[in-house]
C-alpha positions as CSV (number, residue, x, y, z in Angstrom):
1,M,0.0,0.0,0.0
2,Q,1.3,3.4,-0.9
3,I,1.1,6.3,1.6
4,Q,-0.1,9.6,0.3
5,V,1.5,12.6,1.9
6,I,0.5,16.3,1.8
7,K,3.2,18.6,0.1
8,G,3.8,22.2,1.3
9,N,1.6,23.5,-1.5
10,G,-1.4,21.4,-0.4
11,E,-1.0,18.9,-3.1
12,A,-1.2,15.1,-2.3
13,A,1.5,12.8,-3.6
14,F,2.8,9.3,-2.9
15,F,5.6,9.0,-0.4
16,D,8.9,8.2,-2.2
17,T,11.5,6.5,0.0
18,E,14.2,7.4,-2.6
19,K,13.5,11.1,-2.6
20,L,13.9,11.1,1.2
21,K,17.2,9.1,0.8
22,Q,18.4,11.6,-1.9
23,A,17.7,14.5,0.3
24,L,19.6,12.8,3.2
25,Q,22.6,12.0,0.8
26,N,22.6,15.5,-0.3
27,A,23.1,16.6,3.2
28,G,25.9,14.1,3.5
29,A,24.4,11.2,5.2
30,G,25.9,7.8,4.1
31,P,24.0,4.7,2.8
32,S,23.7,3.1,6.4
33,E,22.2,6.5,7.8
34,Q,19.9,6.9,4.9
35,K,18.5,3.3,5.3
36,M,18.0,3.6,9.1
37,I,16.3,6.9,8.9
38,A,14.1,5.8,5.8
39,T,13.2,2.6,7.7
40,A,12.3,4.5,10.8
41,I,10.2,7.0,9.0
42,E,8.3,4.2,6.9
43,S,7.2,2.7,10.1
44,K,5.7,5.9,11.5
45,I,4.2,7.7,8.5
46,Y,0.4,7.4,7.7
47,N,-1.9,8.6,4.9
48,G,-2.3,12.5,5.0
49,I,0.9,13.1,6.8
50,S,2.5,16.4,5.8
51,T,6.0,16.4,4.2
52,K,6.8,19.0,6.9
53,E,6.2,16.4,9.6
54,I,8.3,13.8,7.7
55,Y,11.0,16.4,7.4
56,K,11.0,17.1,11.1
57,M,11.1,13.2,11.9
58,A,14.1,12.9,9.5
59,F,15.9,16.0,11.1
60,D,15.3,14.7,14.7
61,L,16.7,11.1,13.7
62,L,19.7,12.9,11.7
63,K,20.5,15.0,14.7
64,R,21.1,11.9,16.8
65,E,23.6,10.6,14.1
66,S,25.4,13.8,13.2
67,L,24.8,17.4,14.1
68,K,27.0,18.5,11.1
69,I,24.8,16.5,8.5
70,A,21.5,17.6,10.4
71,G,22.8,21.1,10.0
72,R,23.2,20.8,6.2
73,Y,19.8,18.9,5.9
74,R,18.3,22.0,7.6
75,L,20.0,24.8,5.6
76,K,17.3,25.5,3.1
77,N,14.7,25.9,5.9
78,A,17.3,28.2,8.0
79,I,17.9,30.4,5.1
80,M,14.1,30.8,4.6
81,E,13.8,31.8,8.2
82,L,15.8,34.9,7.4
83,G,12.4,36.5,6.5
84,P,10.2,37.4,3.8
85,T,12.5,39.9,2.1
86,G,15.8,39.4,0.3
87,F,17.8,41.9,2.3
88,P,18.9,39.7,5.2
89,F,19.7,37.1,2.6
90,E,21.9,39.5,0.6
91,T,23.8,40.3,3.9
92,F,24.3,36.7,4.6
93,V,25.9,36.2,1.3
94,G,27.9,39.3,1.8
95,K,29.3,37.7,5.0
96,I,30.1,34.5,3.4
97,F,32.3,36.3,0.9
98,E,33.9,38.3,3.8
99,T,35.0,35.0,5.3
100,L,36.6,34.1,2.2
101,G,38.7,37.4,2.3
102,Y,36.7,39.6,0.1
103,Q,35.9,43.3,0.8
104,V,32.0,43.4,0.6
105,E,29.3,46.0,-0.3
106,T,25.7,45.3,-0.4
107,G,22.8,47.2,-2.0
108,V,25.1,49.1,-4.4
109,I,23.7,51.2,-7.2
110,V,26.1,51.0,-10.2
111,Q,26.0,53.3,-13.3
112,G,25.7,51.3,-16.5
113,K,26.0,52.7,-20.0
114,C,22.4,53.8,-20.2
115,V,20.9,53.1,-16.8
116,Q,21.6,52.5,-13.2
117,H,21.5,48.9,-11.8
118,E,21.1,47.8,-8.2
119,V,23.7,45.2,-7.4
120,D,22.9,43.0,-4.4
121,V,26.6,42.2,-3.5
122,I,29.8,43.5,-4.7
123,A,32.8,41.3,-3.4
124,R,36.4,42.6,-4.3
125,K,39.8,41.0,-4.1
126,P,43.0,42.4,-5.7
127,G,42.3,41.9,-9.4
128,E,38.9,40.5,-8.9
129,M,35.4,41.9,-8.6
130,L,32.3,39.9,-8.3
131,M,28.9,41.5,-8.8
132,I,26.2,39.2,-7.4
133,E,22.5,39.1,-7.8
134,C,20.8,37.1,-5.2
135,K,17.4,35.5,-5.7
136,F,15.6,34.7,-2.6
137,H,12.1,33.0,-2.6
138,S,10.6,32.9,1.0
139,D,7.9,30.2,0.0
140,N,8.2,26.4,0.1
141,Q,6.7,26.1,-3.3
142,T,9.6,27.6,-5.2
143,K,12.0,24.6,-6.0
144,A,15.2,26.7,-5.5
145,A,14.7,28.9,-2.4
146,F,17.9,30.8,-3.2
147,R,20.2,31.5,-6.1
148,F,23.2,33.5,-7.1
149,H,24.0,35.1,-10.3
150,F,27.6,36.3,-10.8
151,I,28.1,39.0,-13.1
152,F,31.5,39.9,-14.2
153,S,32.8,42.6,-16.5
154,R,36.5,43.1,-17.3
155,D,35.7,46.8,-17.7
156,T,34.6,47.0,-13.9
157,L,38.1,46.1,-12.8
158,M,39.8,49.0,-14.7
């Protein structure tokens, strides 16, 4: 018998053990951890359970195995908790580049050839300049909750 789960957008779908294992693998869980967690969850789920509840079960089990892997598993949700606007996310991205040794500016207006452009993050190192457009979606229905677009122009270095 297949179990129906309720996705974040309200749609019903069949529970897919392989999708769960893939998410665990993406976070860094090994095959034995994936199997143990999937088996435990399969024994507890029921028709109509939300994917959010399944996620919480998997996260709780993963925390017992490895806090590091559990942290990676929770990363998307943690970033979404930055809030409904993109500004905190842009600041977060800037801080990442600062830890990599870049000098960082956020929310910069850059004069183009014809118009001005707002650049979310500019990260500079000697001889290198990254102009980064951050895309942040604060809903669970969007497949990629965050995305970086790197914009580079040789002219900006001169």
